[in-house]
N, C-alpha and C positions, 0 to 999 in steps of 0.2 A: 775063594779062588784057591785051586788046587796048585800044588807045587810042582813043578817039571823042570828037567836038566836044559839048559840053553842048548841050541845049537852051535856048530862050529863057528857060522856066521855072526851069529847072535853074542856069542861070547868075543869074538874078534870086534863087534861094534861096542860092546860094552867097554873093553879095554882101550879102544881108542877114545871113546867119550871120556874115560878117566883121566887119559893121557894128554886131553885136549888137542887129539889128532883129527884130521878131517875124516868125514863118513866115506866109504869107498862105495860108490852106486851101483858095483857088483854084487853086494850084500843083498839079501832078500829084504821084503817088505817089513817082515818081522824083526830083522835084524835095525831096520832103519826106525821102528817103533823104540825098541831097546835104546838105541843111540839116541833119540830125540827126548825120551825120559829122562835118562841120566843128566843129559845137558841141561833140561829144564830146572831139574832139582839141583843142580850144581849153581846154575845161576840165581835161582831164589835163594838158595843158602848163602849165594855171595852177597847178594843184596840185603839180606838179614844182617849178616857180619857188619857191612858198612854203616848200615842205619843204627847198630846197635854201639858201634864204637865213635859213631858221630854224636849220638844222644850222651855217651859217657863224657866225652870231651866238653860239651856245652853244660854239662853238669859241674864239672871240675873247673871250667875257666867261667862260668856264671853268665855265658851268654843266653 
């Protein structure tokens, strides 16, 4: 995949996703893809952290 600079609305979508702000429907389809990809990655990472902390708690408490 080749690198490229994000467009203005793609940048705004990325910023909104990282801040947990809603997607602006006025942004382009490419911006929607950026936003969705970041939100998906954040959600997956959050689920991994929860699972890891639950496993650590179970190991410590012997459950």
